[in-house]
C-alpha positions in Angstrom: 86.5 79.5 103.0 89.1 82.1 102.1 92.0 80.9 100.0 95.4 82.5 100.8 97.5 84.0 98.0 99.9 81.0 98.2 97.1 78.4 98.1 95.6 80.0 95.0 98.9 80.2 93.1 100.1 76.8 94.2 96.9 75.1 93.3 96.9 76.5 89.8 100.5 75.7 89.1 100.0 72.1 90.4 96.9 71.5 88.2 97.0 68.5 85.9 94.5 67.5 83.2 91.4 65.9 84.6 89.9 62.6 83.4 87.1 62.9 80.9 83.8 62.6 82.6 81.6 59.6 82.0 79.2 59.9 79.1 75.5 60.5 79.7 73.3 63.4 80.6 74.8 65.9 83.0 72.4 67.0 85.7 73.1 69.1 88.7 72.6 67.0 91.8 69.9 68.0 94.3 71.6 68.6 97.7 70.1 66.8 100.7 68.6 69.1 103.2 71.3 70.0 105.7 74.2 68.8 103.5 77.2 71.1 103.4 77.8 72.7 100.0 80.4 75.0 98.6 80.0 77.9 96.3 83.1 78.3 94.1 83.9 81.7 92.5 85.7 81.9 89.2 86.4 85.5 88.4 88.7 88.5 88.2 89.9 91.3 90.5 86.4 92.7 91.2 85.6 89.4 93.1 89.1 88.3 94.3 90.4 88.0 97.8 92.6 91.0 98.6 95.6 91.1 101.0 97.0 93.6 103.5 99.2 95.2 100.9 96.1 96.1 98.8 93.8 97.4 101.6 91.3 99.0 101.4 90.7 97.4 98.0 88.1 94.7 98.5 86.6 92.0 96.2 82.9 91.3 96.5 83.8 87.6 97.0 85.2 88.6 100.4 81.8 89.9 101.5 79.6 87.3 100.0 79.8 84.9 103.0 78.2 87.5 105.2 74.9 86.9 103.3 75.0 83.1 103.1 74.2 80.5 105.8 77.2 79.0 107.6 76.7 75.6 106.0 77.2 77.1 102.5 80.9 77.8 102.2 82.5 80.1 99.7 85.7 79.1 97.9 86.9 82.2 96.2 89.2 81.3 93.3 88.9 84.7 91.6 92.3 86.3 90.7 93.3 89.7 89.7 93.7 90.4 86.0 92.2 87.1 84.7 89.8 86.7 81.8 87.7 83.7 81.0 90.5 82.5 78.8 93.6 83.1 80.9 91.8 81.5 84.0 91.4 78.3 82.0 94.8 78.4 80.3 96.6 78.8 83.7 94.9 75.6 85.0 92.7 77.5 87.5 89.4 76.0 86.3 91.0 72.5 86.5 91.7 73.2 90.2 88.0 74.0 90.8 86.8 71.0 88.9 89.1 68.8 90.8 87.5 69.9 94.1 83.8 70.6 93.2 81.3 68.0 94.2 77.7 67.1 93.4 75.3 69.8 94.7 78.0 72.5 94.8 77.7 75.8 92.8 80.2 77.4 90.4 79.6 81.1 90.1 81.4 82.6 87.0 82.0 86.3 86.4 84.3 87.4 83.6 84.4 90.2 81.1 86.5 93.0 82.5 89.7 91.5 81.1 88.3 89.6 78.1 88.2 92.9 76.2 92.0 93.4 76.3 92.5 93.3 72.5 96.3 94.0 72.8 96.8 91.0 75.1 96.3 87.6 73.3 96.7 85.8 76.6 93.5 87.3 77.8 91.4 88.6 74.9 88.3 86.8 73.8 85.8 87.9 71.1 82.4 88.4 72.7 80.3 86.3 70.4 82.7 83.5 69.7 85.7 82.6 71.9 84.1 84.2 75.0 81.2 81.9 74.8 83.5 79.0 74.0 85.4 79.5 77.2 82.2 80.0 79.2 81.0 76.7 77.9 84.1 75.0 79.5 83.0 76.3 83.0 79.4 75.3 82.4 80.1 71.8 81.0 82.8 71.1 83.6 80.5 71.9 86.5 77.5 69.9 85.1 79.7 66.9 84.3 80.5 66.7 88.1 76.9 67.1 89.3 77.4 70.8 90.3 75.4 73.8 89.2 76.9 76.5 87.1 75.7 80.1 87.6 76.7 83.0 85.3 77.1 86.6 86.5 77.5 89.5 84.1 80.4 91.8 85.0 79.7 94.3 87.8 79.9 97.8 86.3 82.6 100.4 86.7 82.0 103.9 88.1 81.5 106.0 85.0 79.0 108.8 84.3 78.3 111.1 81.4 78.2 114.9 81.6 74.5 114.7 82.6 75.2 112.4 85.5 73.9 109.2 83.8 75.8 105.9 84.3 77.7 104.6 81.3 78.1 101.0 80.3 81.8 100.0 79.9 81.7 96.3 79.0 80.7 96.3 75.4 79.0 93.2 74.1 80.3 90.8 76.9 77.2 91.1 79.1 74.8 90.7 76.2 76.8 87.7 75.0 76.7 86.1 78.4 72.9 86.7 78.6 72.4 85.0 75.2 74.7 82.1 76.1 73.0 81.6 79.4 69.5 81.5 77.8 70.7 79.1 75.1 72.3 76.7 77.6 69.7 77.0 80.3 72.1 78.4 82.9 71.0 80.6 85.7 72.2 84.1 85.1 72.6 87.0 87.6 72.5 90.3 85.7 74.9 92.1 88.0 75.8 94.6 85.2 72.2 95.9 85.1 71.8 95.8 88.9 75.1 97.6 89.6 74.3 100.2 87.0 71.0 100.9 88.7 72.6 101.1 92.1 75.4 103.5 90.8 72.7 105.7 89.2 70.7 105.8 92.4 73.7 106.8 94.4 74.9 109.4 91.9 78.3 110.8 90.9 79.6 111.8 94.3 78.1 109.2 96.5 79.5 106.4 94.4 83.0 107.5 95.3 82.4 106.1 98.8 81.9 102.6 97.3 85.0 102.4 95.1 88.7 102.3 95.9 89.2 106.1 96.1 92.1 107.0 98.4 94.3 110.0 98.9 96.7 108.6 96.2 94.3 106.7 93.9 91.0 107.3 92.2 90.0 103.7 91.2 86.7 103.5 89.4 86.8 99.7 88.9 87.7 98.1 92.3 85.7 98.4 95.5 86.4 99.4 99.1 84.5 97.6 101.9 81.1 99.4 101.4 81.2 98.7 97.7 82.1 95.1 98.0 79.4 94.6 100.6 76.9 96.3 98.4 77.7 94.2 95.3 77.8 91.0 97.4 74.3 91.9 98.6 73.1 92.2 95.0 74.6 88.8 94.2 73.1 87.0 97.2 69.7 88.6 96.5 69.9 87.4 92.8 70.9 83.9 93.9 67.7 83.9 95.9 65.6 85.6 93.2 66.7 83.2 90.5 66.0 80.3 92.8 69.6 79.1 92.8 69.4 79.3 96.5 66.5 78.8 98.9 65.4 81.3 101.5 67.1 79.1 104.2 70.5 79.5 102.3 70.7 83.3 102.7 70.7 85.8 105.6 71.1 89.5 106.4 69.9 90.7 103.0 68.3 93.7 104.6 70.8 94.2 107.5 73.6 96.6 107.8 77.0 94.9 107.5 79.8 96.5 109.5 82.8 97.5 107.4 85.0 96.0 110.3 83.9 92.5 109.2 86.2 92.9 106.2 89.7 91.7 106.9 92.8 91.5 104.7 95.2 88.6 105.4 98.9 89.2 105.1 99.6 86.3 102.8 
């Protein structure tokens, strides 16, 4: 389910505080076989829905449905420029928690913008406030019978002089890994997997996966091949970590045509 730019903005602005969940242990509900579920994405520009004025820039959330069964919908709430903090402060997590249902999934990927030390609206410290905000996503999903899933930030395209990939996210991925282990949350290590993929592809070939155009050399955001490649990693990890069953995924080894990516006007 793709959310239009207007729907994403209107929902966040209209968000109101949610009632406190009933006390007692929070356990993710086991979905009935054949029941329709939704996978909600909370994240930043690397995952977000892009529109016609941004093409060919493509968020991996736009490609994820190609790898999931039709009865598992994707509600992509990721928005450009958001951190774990600003997403919450703008009411966007409240919107998700108002819609999420028992058996649904909440996939959380933040870190790119949490490191903006000059911007207090977005900055979080990796080992304290970053984990505090992640806890709001995890606890909010669990309180509603949904399952939270953490994903370390997909890596940028950066190589050293010897052609080796370079990490760019500081302590945020390590902090998320530690938090996930502490809280018993399924974690997709997309930072590690994307680093390995960029290393395999190499300096020149990776340009074909990022938003490199005649006027822009963007080493953070993806074009259709890059978004498809990252979505494939995510779907594969959802299966590998037993978040999803084999019946929930499809096309993991198939070529996905770039033409399947579309950019709505609004």
